[in-house]
C-alpha positions as CSV (number, residue, x, y, z in Angstrom):
1,M,36.5,-59.8,159.1
2,R,39.9,-58.0,159.9
3,R,38.1,-55.1,161.5
4,L,35.9,-57.8,163.5
5,L,39.6,-59.4,164.6
6,I,40.3,-55.9,165.6
7,L,37.1,-55.1,167.6
8,L,37.0,-58.2,169.7
9,P,40.2,-57.6,171.6
10,L,39.3,-54.0,172.0
11,F,36.0,-54.9,173.4
12,A,38.3,-57.2,175.6
13,M,40.1,-54.4,176.6
14,S,37.0,-52.2,177.5
15,L,35.6,-54.7,180.0
16,L,39.1,-55.0,181.5
17,A,39.0,-51.1,181.6
18,A,36.0,-51.3,183.8
19,N,38.3,-53.0,186.4
20,S,41.7,-52.1,187.5
21,K,44.5,-53.3,189.6
22,L,44.9,-51.5,193.2
23,Y,48.4,-52.0,194.0
24,M,49.7,-52.2,197.5
25,K,53.1,-51.4,198.7
26,D,54.0,-55.1,199.5
27,G,53.6,-56.1,195.6
28,D,49.9,-57.7,196.0
29,F,46.9,-56.0,194.4
30,Q,43.2,-55.8,194.7
31,I,41.0,-56.1,191.4
32,V,38.5,-53.6,191.9
33,R,35.8,-51.8,189.9
34,E,36.5,-48.3,191.2
35,Y,38.2,-46.8,194.2
36,T,38.5,-43.2,195.7
37,V,40.9,-41.8,198.5
38,E,39.0,-40.4,201.3
39,G,41.4,-38.7,203.7
40,D,43.9,-41.6,205.1
41,R,41.4,-44.3,204.0
42,V,41.3,-45.9,200.3
43,R,37.3,-47.1,199.7
44,Y,37.2,-49.5,196.7
45,Y,34.7,-52.2,195.2
46,S,36.2,-55.5,195.4
47,I,35.4,-57.7,192.4
48,E,36.4,-61.0,194.2
49,R,33.9,-60.0,196.9
50,S,31.5,-58.0,195.2
51,D,31.5,-55.5,198.1
52,W,32.8,-52.3,198.9
53,E,35.7,-52.1,201.3
54,E,38.3,-49.9,202.9
55,I,41.7,-50.2,203.6
56,P,44.3,-47.7,205.1
57,A,46.0,-45.1,202.5
58,E,49.5,-45.7,203.6
59,L,49.2,-49.4,202.5
60,V,48.3,-48.5,199.0
61,D,50.6,-47.8,196.1
62,L,48.7,-44.9,194.1
63,K,51.5,-44.3,191.8
64,R,51.8,-47.2,190.2
65,T,48.0,-47.8,190.1
66,E,47.4,-44.4,188.9
67,A,50.3,-44.8,186.2
68,E,49.1,-48.4,185.0
69,A,45.5,-47.0,184.5
70,A,46.7,-44.0,182.7
71,A,49.0,-46.3,180.5
72,R,45.8,-48.6,179.6
73,A,43.6,-45.4,179.0
74,A,46.4,-44.5,176.4
75,A,46.8,-47.5,174.8
76,Q,42.8,-47.8,174.4
77,Q,42.6,-44.4,172.7
78,K,45.6,-45.4,170.0
79,Q,43.5,-48.3,169.3
80,A,40.5,-46.8,168.9
81,A,42.4,-44.0,166.6
82,A,43.8,-46.8,164.7
83,I,40.3,-48.5,163.9
84,D,39.1,-45.0,163.0
85,E,41.7,-44.3,160.7
86,E,41.0,-47.7,159.0
87,D,37.4,-47.2,158.8
88,Q,38.2,-43.9,157.1
89,A,41.0,-45.6,154.5
90,A,38.0,-48.6,153.7
91,R,35.4,-45.9,153.1
92,E,37.8,-43.9,150.9
93,Q,38.7,-47.3,148.8
94,R,35.1,-48.0,148.4
95,A,34.6,-44.5,147.2
96,E,37.8,-45.0,144.4
97,I,36.1,-48.3,143.5
98,R,32.6,-46.9,142.8
99,K,34.4,-44.7,140.2
100,I,36.0,-47.2,138.0
101,P,33.7,-49.0,135.7
102,V,33.4,-52.9,135.9
103,D,34.3,-53.4,132.2
104,P,37.8,-54.7,131.6
105,G,40.2,-51.7,130.7
106,V,42.5,-49.0,132.2
107,Y,41.2,-45.9,133.6
108,R,42.6,-43.0,135.6
109,I,41.0,-40.3,138.0
110,E,42.0,-37.0,136.8
111,N,40.6,-33.6,138.6
112,G,38.0,-35.8,139.9
113,Q,36.9,-37.0,136.5
114,L,37.2,-40.5,135.0
115,R,39.4,-40.9,132.0
116,I,39.2,-44.1,130.0
117,F,42.0,-45.7,127.8
118,K,41.2,-46.7,124.5
119,L,42.7,-50.3,123.8
120,A,45.5,-50.2,121.3
121,D,45.6,-52.1,118.2
122,W,49.2,-54.0,117.6
123,K,50.6,-56.1,115.2
124,V,53.8,-58.3,115.1
125,H,56.6,-57.4,112.6
126,T,58.4,-60.5,111.3
127,S,60.8,-60.9,108.8
128,K,58.1,-61.1,106.4
129,G,56.9,-57.5,107.3
130,R,54.1,-56.6,110.0
131,Q,51.2,-58.6,110.2
132,A,47.8,-59.2,112.3
133,L,47.9,-62.5,114.3
134,K,45.6,-64.2,112.4
135,M,47.6,-67.7,112.2
136,L,46.5,-69.3,115.7
137,T,46.6,-72.6,117.2
138,P,44.9,-73.8,120.5
139,V,48.1,-72.5,122.5
140,G,48.7,-69.2,120.4
141,P,50.0,-67.6,117.2
142,I,52.5,-69.7,114.9
143,L,55.6,-67.8,114.9
144,T,59.5,-68.6,114.2
145,G,62.5,-66.5,114.8
146,K,62.9,-63.2,116.0
147,S,60.2,-60.5,115.7
148,T,58.2,-57.5,117.7
149,I,55.4,-56.4,118.8
150,E,54.6,-53.0,117.8
151,I,52.2,-50.1,118.0
152,D,51.7,-47.7,115.1
153,G,52.4,-44.1,115.1
154,E,55.5,-42.0,116.5
155,H,53.6,-41.2,119.6
156,S,50.7,-42.0,121.8
157,P,47.9,-39.6,121.6
158,E,47.0,-40.4,125.4
159,V,49.2,-37.8,127.1
160,I,50.0,-37.6,130.8
161,R,51.5,-34.4,132.5
162,E,52.9,-36.1,135.7
163,D,55.7,-38.6,136.0
164,R,54.2,-40.8,138.5
165,P,50.7,-41.6,137.3
166,E,48.1,-43.9,138.9
167,F,46.4,-46.4,136.8
168,Y,43.2,-48.8,137.7
169,L,43.4,-51.9,135.7
170,Q,40.4,-53.8,135.3
171,L,41.7,-57.4,134.3
172,A,39.7,-59.4,131.6
173,Q,41.0,-62.5,133.3
174,I,43.3,-63.3,135.8
175,E,46.3,-62.5,133.9
176,S,49.8,-60.9,134.3
177,F,50.2,-57.2,134.0
178,A,52.9,-54.5,133.7
179,I,54.0,-51.0,132.7
180,V,56.5,-51.2,129.9
181,K,59.0,-48.3,128.1
182,L,58.0,-48.5,124.3
183,T,61.3,-48.2,121.8
184,P,60.5,-45.7,119.3
185,Q,61.1,-46.8,115.8
186,K,60.2,-45.3,112.3
187,D,56.4,-44.7,112.4
188,V,56.0,-47.2,115.2
189,R,56.7,-48.1,118.7
190,V,58.2,-51.3,120.0
191,V,56.3,-53.0,122.9
192,E,58.1,-56.3,123.2
193,R,60.8,-58.3,121.1
194,L,59.9,-61.9,120.7
195,T,62.2,-65.1,119.9
196,T,60.3,-68.4,118.7
197,L,62.6,-71.6,118.1
198,P,61.1,-73.8,115.7
199,G,59.0,-76.9,117.1
200,N,58.5,-74.5,120.3
201,I,55.0,-73.9,121.1
202,E,56.1,-70.8,123.5
203,T,57.4,-67.4,122.5
204,E,60.2,-65.9,124.8
205,E,59.1,-62.4,125.4
206,E,61.5,-59.6,126.4
207,R,60.2,-56.1,127.5
208,D,61.5,-53.0,129.1
209,A,59.4,-53.1,132.1
210,V,58.9,-50.6,134.8
211,E,59.2,-51.3,138.7
212,I,55.8,-50.8,139.8
213,F,53.5,-50.7,143.1
214,S,50.3,-52.6,143.0
215,R,47.1,-52.7,145.0
216,Q,44.1,-55.0,144.4
217,M,40.9,-53.4,145.0
218,T,38.5,-55.8,144.4
219,E,38.3,-59.8,144.2
220,N,37.2,-59.8,140.7
221,G,40.3,-58.3,139.3
222,L,40.6,-54.4,139.9
223,Y,43.9,-53.3,140.8
224,K,45.5,-50.0,141.2
225,I,49.2,-49.6,139.7
226,W,51.7,-46.7,139.6
227,P,55.5,-46.6,138.8
228,Q,57.9,-46.8,141.8
229,E,60.1,-44.2,140.4
230,P,59.4,-41.3,138.3
231,L,58.8,-42.0,134.4
232,K,61.1,-39.7,132.1
233,P,59.3,-38.5,129.2
234,G,58.7,-40.9,126.6
235,D,55.8,-43.5,125.6
236,Y,54.6,-46.4,127.6
237,A,51.9,-48.6,127.8
238,V,49.9,-50.8,130.6
239,I,49.7,-54.4,129.4
240,E,47.8,-57.4,130.4
241,Y,49.2,-60.6,129.2
242,I,49.6,-64.4,129.8
243,E,53.8,-65.1,129.3
244,G,54.3,-66.9,126.2
245,K,50.8,-66.9,124.4
246,L,50.8,-63.3,122.9
247,N,47.0,-62.7,123.9
248,H,48.3,-59.2,124.9
249,R,46.0,-56.3,126.0
250,I,47.8,-52.9,125.4
251,W,47.2,-49.4,126.4
252,D,49.6,-46.9,125.6
253,F,50.5,-43.4,126.8
254,R,53.0,-40.9,126.9
255,I,54.6,-38.9,129.7
256,Q,55.3,-35.3,128.7
């Protein structure tokens, strides 16, 4: 649709380009299809009268006429180049999308090859120790007090050797997403810190989110995301979540 909106004015410009203004030195002009300078006469085809006519060359402002024609041609060339560039960008994006599976998950393209990230297992660490979230209500898990979401292991096995990695995230449903910095502790990495007050149905979540750029690639939830600034060495994760519901999907990785 966007390309059509660009093409319509370009088509109109091309029709106008077939005609031009033949300026007179008194400030008037004739709309002509074409014109030629023949000695001391200017011969032109009048759009208004649909016929060939002649006029003394001394009455015609050829400098202004030619300057406007050159400016119009330059504008058309620039517009055509912009459309070609947009078409190329659209083709490249379609090629990107074809490489990414439609299944929900996190992916990267590395040296032309698809890399699939494994969904991490995570647990909640409460005052009673680490536990899986099995105690659920229609609005989420039952928790009170302070706790943390943790992933086992000192480091992620998913190593990335660049500091501004690009990820493709295919959402399971329309949810929020982020890249977060993980906090290392003994044998685990903390993804989030949680606070739930007695009687509350939602949990407050605190995470060390990284500022990211994101681009929606498809209407069915495929996004391309990458950090705005280089990431320092350490462990991170791409997370998909609904705030306060603890229904996270987590894909961890390490910058090394």
